N, CA, C and O of each residue as an XYZ file, in Angstrom:
376
protein
N     -68.777    -64.422     63.905
C     -70.111    -64.963     63.853
C     -71.084    -63.819     64.083
O     -70.868    -62.975     64.953
N     -72.159    -63.794     63.299
C     -73.153    -62.734     63.436
C     -74.556    -63.301     63.270
O     -74.818    -64.108     62.378
N     -75.444    -62.866     64.141
C     -76.856    -63.188     63.979
C     -77.471    -62.098     63.116
O     -77.352    -60.914     63.432
N     -78.119    -62.482     62.043
C     -78.716    -61.540     61.112
C     -80.219    -61.789     61.075
O     -80.663    -62.917     60.857
N     -81.000    -60.735     61.289
C     -82.453    -60.852     61.240
C     -82.949    -60.268     59.924
O     -82.621    -59.136     59.569
N     -83.737    -61.048     59.215
C     -84.376    -60.627     57.977
C     -85.845    -60.398     58.311
O     -86.501    -61.292     58.845
N     -86.367    -59.220     58.007
C     -87.751    -58.905     58.347
C     -88.349    -58.023     57.266
O     -87.632    -57.291     56.584
N     -89.647    -58.091     57.115
C     -90.328    -57.254     56.143
C     -91.814    -57.509     56.183
O     -92.338    -58.127     57.110
N     -92.475    -57.024     55.163
C     -93.921    -57.213     55.080
C     -94.332    -57.559     53.654
O     -93.684    -57.170     52.683
N     -95.402    -58.284     53.566
C     -96.127    -58.473     52.319
C     -97.444    -57.761     52.604
O     -98.346    -58.355     53.193
N     -97.573    -56.482     52.191
C     -98.728    -55.691     52.609
C    -100.062    -56.395     52.370
O    -100.088    -57.602     52.129
N    -101.101    -55.698     52.430
C    -102.473    -56.203     52.472
C    -102.757    -57.475     51.684
O    -103.725    -58.175     51.984
N    -101.936    -57.794     50.681
C    -102.211    -58.983     49.883
C    -101.949    -60.284     50.629
O    -102.415    -61.334     50.186
N    -101.236    -60.259     51.726
C    -100.847    -61.503     52.387
C    -101.859    -61.931     53.430
O    -102.395    -61.115     54.179
N    -102.101    -63.192     53.460
C    -102.879    -63.781     54.537
C    -101.897    -64.330     55.555
O    -100.739    -64.591     55.229
N    -102.349    -64.504     56.772
C    -101.487    -65.107     57.785
C    -101.042    -66.478     57.301
O    -101.825    -67.225     56.716
N     -99.785    -66.801     57.548
C     -99.273    -68.117     57.184
C     -98.752    -68.230     55.766
O     -98.437    -69.332     55.317
N     -98.653    -67.118     55.046
C     -98.108    -67.165     53.687
C     -96.597    -67.367     53.761
O     -95.930    -66.742     54.585
N     -96.051    -68.231     52.909
C     -94.620    -68.544     52.935
C     -93.813    -67.458     52.239
O     -94.124    -67.048     51.121
N     -92.774    -67.005     52.922
C     -91.805    -66.060     52.369
C     -90.481    -66.801     52.274
O     -90.027    -67.399     53.249
N     -89.862    -66.762     51.096
C     -88.569    -67.405     50.875
C     -87.514    -66.322     50.760
O     -87.684    -65.352     50.022
N     -86.431    -66.492     51.489
C     -85.324    -65.540     51.452
C     -84.098    -66.294     50.947
O     -83.674    -67.289     51.535
N     -83.539    -65.799     49.847
C     -82.322    -66.383     49.282
C     -81.163    -65.454     49.649
O     -81.158    -64.277     49.288
N     -80.186    -66.001     50.368
C     -79.016    -65.234     50.790
C     -77.822    -65.724     49.986
O     -77.504    -66.914     49.991
N     -77.166    -64.804     49.298
C     -75.927    -65.133     48.584
C     -74.766    -64.833     49.514
O     -74.574    -63.701     49.957
N     -73.994    -65.878     49.800
C     -72.885    -65.802     50.750
C     -71.599    -65.395     50.028
O     -71.527    -65.473     48.802
N     -70.591    -64.963     50.778
C     -69.298    -64.708     50.143
C     -68.843    -65.975     49.418
O     -68.954    -67.076     49.958
N     -68.344    -65.823     48.224
C     -67.931    -66.987     47.444
C     -69.012    -67.462     46.482
O     -68.749    -68.318     45.637
N     -70.227    -66.920     46.597
C     -71.263    -67.207     45.613
C     -72.252    -68.308     45.936
O     -73.229    -68.471     45.205
N     -72.044    -69.071     47.002
C     -73.040    -70.087     47.345
C     -74.270    -69.400     47.930
O     -74.207    -68.236     48.325
N     -75.381    -70.119     47.984
C     -76.607    -69.525     48.507
C     -77.172    -70.343     49.659
O     -76.936    -71.546     49.772
N     -77.917    -69.659     50.500
C     -78.668    -70.290     51.585
C     -80.124    -69.897     51.401
O     -80.427    -68.739     51.114
N     -81.024    -70.855     51.566
C     -82.452    -70.583     51.431
C     -83.106    -70.651     52.800
O     -83.015    -71.658     53.501
N     -83.765    -69.564     53.167
C     -84.484    -69.487     54.436
C     -85.967    -69.363     54.137
O     -86.342    -68.726     53.153
N     -86.804    -69.947     54.949
C     -88.255    -69.776     54.776
C     -88.881    -69.412     56.106
O     -88.453    -69.874     57.163
N     -89.892    -68.582     56.032
C     -90.659    -68.174     57.192
C     -92.081    -67.897     56.722
O     -92.366    -67.997     55.529
N     -92.965    -67.555     57.629
C     -94.352    -67.271     57.251
C     -94.781    -65.913     57.778
O     -94.220    -65.391     58.741
N     -95.789    -65.356     57.124
C     -96.325    -64.065     57.530
C     -97.274    -64.229     58.719
O     -97.860    -65.290     58.936
N     -97.401    -63.144     59.477
C     -98.379    -63.133     60.556
C     -99.685    -62.514     60.049
O     -99.847    -62.329     58.843
N    -100.593    -62.199     60.925
C    -101.922    -61.715     60.539
C    -101.908    -60.391     59.783
O    -102.860    -60.089     59.063
N    -100.847    -59.592     59.929
C    -100.776    -58.316     59.212
C     -99.759    -58.356     58.074
O     -99.394    -57.313     57.531
N     -99.301    -59.551     57.712
C     -98.394    -59.700     56.571
C     -96.931    -59.501     56.893
O     -96.107    -59.449     55.980
N     -96.578    -59.387     58.175
C     -95.175    -59.204     58.563
C     -94.493    -60.557     58.732
O     -95.132    -61.558     59.058
N     -93.190    -60.563     58.504
C     -92.407    -61.787     58.696
C     -91.045    -61.428     59.270
O     -90.592    -60.290     59.144
N     -90.398    -62.392     59.897
C     -89.069    -62.200     60.465
C     -88.432    -63.565     60.676
O     -89.095    -64.525     61.068
N     -87.135    -63.632     60.409
C     -86.367    -64.846     60.669
C     -84.938    -64.430     60.959
O     -84.419    -63.502     60.339
N     -84.293    -65.118     61.907
C     -82.911    -64.826     62.267
C     -82.050    -66.036     61.936
O     -82.415    -67.175     62.226
N     -80.909    -65.771     61.327
C     -79.967    -66.829     60.946
C     -78.575    -66.417     61.420
O     -78.260    -65.227     61.468
N     -77.754    -67.384     61.765
C     -76.380    -67.119     62.180
C     -75.432    -67.416     61.027
O     -75.467    -68.498     60.441
N     -74.585    -66.440     60.709
C     -73.575    -66.604     59.670
C     -72.197    -66.526     60.316
O     -71.964    -65.715     61.212
N     -71.291    -67.375     59.852
C     -69.975    -67.465     60.485
C     -68.822    -67.032     59.584
O     -67.664    -67.093     59.996
N     -69.118    -66.600     58.371
C     -68.079    -66.211     57.421
C     -68.119    -64.699     57.226
O     -69.177    -64.129     56.958
N     -66.960    -64.051     57.363
C     -66.875    -62.613     57.110
C     -66.925    -62.356     55.615
O     -66.436    -63.161     54.823
N     -67.518    -61.232     55.229
C     -67.560    -60.852     53.820
C     -68.866    -60.195     53.450
O     -69.666    -59.836     54.314
N     -69.076    -60.039     52.137
C     -70.267    -59.393     51.588
C     -71.355    -60.406     51.290
O     -71.097    -61.475     50.736
N     -72.565    -60.054     51.663
C     -73.740    -60.891     51.452
C     -74.793    -60.084     50.707
O     -74.767    -58.854     50.722
N     -75.713    -60.777     50.060
C     -76.899    -60.114     49.526
C     -78.084    -61.039     49.740
O     -77.934    -62.259     49.812
N     -79.271    -60.439     49.840
C     -80.476    -61.225     50.113
C     -81.662    -60.653     49.359
O     -81.767    -59.442     49.162
N     -82.555    -61.541     48.940
C     -83.836    -61.140     48.357
C     -84.917    -62.002     48.991
O     -84.698    -63.169     49.315
N     -86.091    -61.398     49.161
C     -87.249    -62.123     49.692
C     -88.275    -62.250     48.581
O     -88.401    -61.365     47.734
N     -89.004    -63.351     48.587
C     -90.038    -63.529     47.563
C     -91.218    -64.298     48.124
O     -91.111    -65.039     49.101
N     -92.361    -64.089     47.458
C     -93.577    -64.859     47.743
C     -94.081    -65.405     46.414
O     -93.941    -64.768     45.370
N     -94.659    -66.577     46.471
C     -95.167    -67.231     45.263
C     -96.507    -66.621     44.855
O     -97.179    -65.964     45.651
N     -96.870    -66.851     43.615
C     -98.179    -66.430     43.113
C     -99.263    -67.274     43.784
O     -99.020    -68.395     44.229
N    -100.446    -66.709     43.842
C    -101.601    -67.480     44.281
C    -102.745    -67.187     43.314
O    -102.506    -66.614     42.251
N    -103.946    -67.551     43.641
C    -105.068    -67.381     42.707
C    -105.453    -65.922     42.503
O    -106.174    -65.592     41.561
N    -104.971    -65.045     43.388
C    -105.352    -63.634     43.300
C    -104.206    -62.690     42.955
O    -104.429    -61.635     42.362
N    -102.968    -63.067     43.324
C    -101.831    -62.170     43.152
C    -100.674    -62.860     42.436
O    -100.476    -64.069     42.560
N     -99.919    -62.066     41.688
C     -98.712    -62.563     41.022
C     -97.599    -62.742     42.054
O     -97.654    -62.173     43.144
N     -96.611    -63.519     41.707
C     -95.430    -63.668     42.564
C     -94.741    -62.314     42.701
O     -94.872    -61.453     41.831
N     -94.018    -62.133     43.780
C     -93.308    -60.866     44.000
C     -91.952    -61.147     44.626
O     -91.790    -62.075     45.419
N     -90.970    -60.314     44.244
C     -89.617    -60.422     44.789
C     -89.164    -59.033     45.223
O     -89.387    -58.049     44.518
N     -88.534    -58.963     46.378
C     -88.022    -57.687     46.887
C     -86.787    -57.263     46.099
O     -86.156    -58.092     45.443
N     -86.440    -55.989     46.160
C     -85.133    -55.583     45.644
C     -84.051    -56.246     46.502
O     -84.296    -56.543     47.672
N     -82.863    -56.482     45.943
C     -81.793    -57.082     46.748
C     -81.312    -56.125     47.832
O     -81.296    -54.908     47.650
N     -80.927    -56.693     48.943
C     -80.343    -55.936     50.053
C     -78.957    -56.521     50.296
O     -78.801    -57.739     50.374
N     -77.951    -55.656     50.416
C     -76.591    -56.129     50.671
C     -76.176    -55.752     52.091
O     -76.615    -54.739     52.635
N     -75.331    -56.579     52.670
C     -74.787    -56.296     53.997
C     -73.443    -56.997     54.124
O     -73.139    -57.921     53.369
N     -72.651    -56.555     55.076
C     -71.328    -57.139     55.296
C     -71.201    -57.614     56.729
O     -71.748    -57.017     57.656
N     -70.474    -58.689     56.886
C     -70.106    -59.184     58.199
C     -68.597    -59.064     58.295
O     -67.865    -59.529     57.421
N     -68.144    -58.435     59.367
C     -66.708    -58.243     59.550
C     -66.211    -59.130     60.687
O     -66.975    -59.551     61.555
N     -64.938    -59.395     60.656
C     -64.325    -60.177     61.719
C     -64.368    -59.392     63.021
O     -64.225    -58.169     63.020
N     -64.562    -60.082     64.108
C     -64.545    -59.459     65.422
C     -63.103    -59.231     65.844
O     -62.247    -60.101     65.687
N     -62.850    -58.040     66.383
C     -61.502    -57.748     66.866
C     -61.201    -58.580     68.103
O     -62.096    -58.870     68.897
N     -59.967    -58.954     68.263
C     -59.539    -59.633     69.475
C     -58.256    -59.001     69.961
O     -57.592    -58.268     69.228
N     -57.912    -59.287     71.195
C     -56.717    -58.716     71.779
C     -55.776    -59.820     72.240
O     -56.188    -60.948     72.510
N     -54.534    -59.471     72.317
C     -53.507    -60.379     72.817
C     -52.755    -59.637     73.918
O     -52.383    -58.476     73.752
N     -52.540    -60.302     75.018
C     -51.734    -59.694     76.079
C     -50.413    -60.439     76.205
O     -50.304    -61.616     75.861
N     -49.440    -59.740     76.695
C     -48.122    -60.315     76.915
C     -47.609    -59.820     78.253
O     -47.567    -58.614     78.498
N     -47.223    -60.731     79.108
C     -46.628    -60.375     80.386
C     -45.154    -60.776     80.347
O     -44.800    -61.851     79.864
N     -44.313    -59.898     80.862
C     -42.884    -60.176     80.926
C     -42.459    -60.084     82.389
O     -42.766    -59.103     83.067
N     -41.761    -61.093     82.870
C     -41.264    -61.103     84.240
C     -39.757    -61.241     84.220
O     -39.224    -62.157     83.593
N     -39.073    -60.353     84.891
C     -37.608    -60.426     85.005
C     -37.279    -61.158     86.296
O     -37.926    -60.936     87.320
N     -36.281    -62.026     86.254
C     -35.902    -62.719     87.476
C     -34.436    -62.548     87.753
O     -33.930    -63.066     88.748
């Protein structure tokens, strides 16, 4: 299990409260849609927990408005690996 934080900015064009949609492609090809909003300087952040090990990719986008065209970020890829665990064994002779 891994907590993944997605963060970025929509520079000067964004007003506070603008919706940012993040599409995450999970291992196996299914997708998860996350939404968050920008703050007063156009920054955004959202954290999601993923429980499947493997390769992921994500893109962020904002919709068009009366002044600006829609925009999509380049894709970002990341991997989640399984957490190592240990096993102990005790032997007692009698």
